[in-house]
N, C-alpha and C positions, 0 to 999 in steps of 0.2 A: 496652540494657545502660543504666541511667542512673546518677546519680553520687550517693552517702549519706555522709553523715559521722555515725558514735559518740562519742561527747562524757563520758569515764568520769571518775568522780569523786565522792565524799560531799561534795569540799568545793563541787560545784556545786551540788550538790541542797540542803545545810545553806546554803547564802549567805555562806560563810567568803570564798570567791571567786567573781568574777562569770564567766560565761562571756564570752570572747570569741574562741570560734575559731568560733562559726558564722557572725558576720558577716564575718570575715576567710577562709573559704573561698567564700561565697556571691561575695564579692569577687575573688578568684584565679580561679572559673568563668570570671563573665562577663566579665572582663579578655580570657579566650579564648576568647569566643561561646558559654559552655557554662554548665547552669544545673544547679541544687541540685536534686535531687527529691525526699529526705527527708533527715530528720534526727531522731536519738532522744539520750536524755540514761540515762545507768544509772551508779548508783551502784555502790560497791566491794564487790559482791554477786556472788561468783564463778559460781551457779547463775543468776543474772539475765545475766551477761556471757556465758555459755555458751548461754542460751537467744537472746539477741540475734546472737549471731554466727552461730548454725546458721540461726537465719532470712537473716541477710543475704550466707553462702556460699552459699545455696538459687537466693538472688535474681539470680546473676550479677550482679551491680551493681560498678560503679568505688567502693570506699567507704576514706573515711576516718578509722581510732579515733587519738581523742587521750587518754593519761594513761593509768598503771597499768602502764607498762612498765618500772618499775624493779625494785629487788632488795629493797624493805622490805615488811614482813609484810602491808600494805593495799595491794599491788600485785597484782594478779592477772591480767592481760591476756597477757601471754604464757603462761600456762600456759592460760587459758581459750580462746585460739587454739587451740592446740594440742588440747585434748579437747573443741572445738568440731569438729575434724576427725577426730580421732578417731586422732591422731599419737603418736609421742613427741616429747618436749621434749628438745632438745640443744643442747650448746654449739657455735655457728657458728663452725667455725676463723680464719676471718677478724674475726669480731666479738670475740673473743679476743684478735687482734693488735690490734684499733683501741684495746680497754680498756686492753691493757699499756702501751701509748704513751701513754695518758693518764695512765694512773698513773707512769710514767717522767717525764712531763713536769712533772707537777704537784711532784714530790719534785725535778726539777732546778731548778726555780723557786726553789723553797723552800729550796735548797741544802742537801740531804738525800740520804741512800742510801735503797736502796729494796728491801724484799724481795716478790719476786712471789708467795711462797708463802705470806705469812704469812695470818693466816685474815681479815683485814678484807680484804686483797686478792684472794685468792680468792672471800669472798663478792660482792666487785665483778663476780667475772666472771658471776654471775648474771645479769647484766643482756644479756649476749651468747647465753644461752640462747632459744631460738628453736622452734617445731614445725618438727619434719624437713623439709627441703627448701626452708625459707625463703630470700629474697633479703636481702640488706642494702639499707637506706638512708643514707646519707651525714648526718651531724650536723655542718654547717660551725662549730658552735658548741663544742662539746666533744669531739665525735670517735667520742662512745658513739653506734652507730647504731641504725635502728630497721630494722624489718623487713618485709619484704612478702611474701603467698603469697594466691596464688586472686584476684587484682585488689583484695585488703583490702590496707590501707599503714597500719601501727600505728608511730605516733611519739609525743613523750613531750607531757606536759601544759602544760612550759614554750612558752609564743608564739613566744619567741625562738630555740628550737630548731623548735617543731613547724612554723611557716610555713614558712621557706625550704626546709623538707623536703618539705612540700608541693607546693609552688612545684617542685622538684626532682624530682620525681617526675611531675606532667602535663607538663613540660617533654620528661621522658627519654622519658616510655614513651607519650604521648597525644598527641604533636603532630597526629597525623592526623586530629583527630577536631576542632580547631578550627577556630570560624570556618564549621562545614561547614554552617548550617542559618541564612541570612539573617533576621532580624528584625526587625519594628518593631514602634511601640506608639502609638497615638494616644486623646486621653481628652479631656473636660470635665467642670466642677464644675453638676453638674444642682443647682440652689437650690431647698430646700424639696420635694426630690422623698421619694415616695414607693418603694420597692423592688417590691411588689408591682405597683403600677401599670407600673412599667418592664421588669418579668419579661417580660412576652407580647414584647416588643422584645426582648429579648435573645437570649429561646429562637428567635425566627425568624432575628435573625442567624446563630446558631451552628448553625440547620440549612441556612441560606443558604449560608455561608462554610465549609464544613467546613475551614479551613488556620488557622481562627483560633479568639482566647477571647474572650471578654466576660468582663469583671471591675468589680465594682461593690464602690466602698468607699466607706460613708456614715463621714459624721462628725458629732457634735455640734454643736449650737450654743456658742458662747464669747462672750467679752465683747469679742471683737473680731472674730468670724467667723460668719457663718451657717452653720445646718444646712445641709448638701448631700451629694453622693453625687458620687463622683468614678466616674464611669462613661465606659469605653475599648476600645478591640480591639487585639490583639496578638497577633503571629504573622506567618505570608507576608506580607511586604511587600507584594505587589500587592493580595493579597486583603484587607489591612488598609486598604487604601484606598479600594476598594470600599464595603467594610464601613461605615466610618467617615461615607463619604457618605450610607449608606442609614440609620445610625443617626442624623446630625443630623437627615434628613429625618421620621423616625421620631419625634422629640425637637420638633419642628416642629410636628408633626401633632396633639401631647399640651399644645402651650401650654407647654412648658417654657421655663424660665429658666435660661440655661447660660452658661459662658465658657469657655476655653481652659484647660486642667487647667495646672499647672505642666510646666516638660519635665524632672524627674527621675521615672522609672518609682518606682512604689509593686507592690512584689512579694508 
């Protein structure tokens, strides 16, 4: 069971808004000793959203989906999730209460009375229509909930709402997964290196140490920095230590020039 994120919205793909969710989801998972396995961006096209969700539901992964759960004509995520699961979409009774509480609260703040059966307020209840059997994700910002079904968690596109909702999901449903796999990472910057020359060494390391992964991140030369490759090992701490020493010996045999890499991880 891996972790995935689906980021939905034409505004992201057109460049009208810059996505902030991907980096935040990565950070939230890393804080808990977890890692994002995949990410997809999808526009506001129902057929594409349905196809994407069908694949992700079939994967068995834990998936966060941001955007498209409002009640305007360009919001399709709720309906598409139901279609992907061949389920009817129904008004969740607890979501109805949350939405009506929000309506009443806004009216009270404005010193107005409210008619919950007015056409605009009935339209707002669409935000509480989810695939049958869905559970709620509380929204601490405005009380309009997201929904969860089959390890998929659907939240709004607004970061101020989405991020605490994602954190709540992780801390409520998956604390048993936190920090279960100790990981380590060590790397060096190899100057003026050629990846094809280093590849046999990398392949041998992964063969000899099955609990680690090798990463190779080339950088071009700049006015202030020489051309180099960040070469490193990550994974099981014990094997990382041993593999790193073998890697350094291999670099020495190739007469490579290298220095310790910066401490921050590059994934």
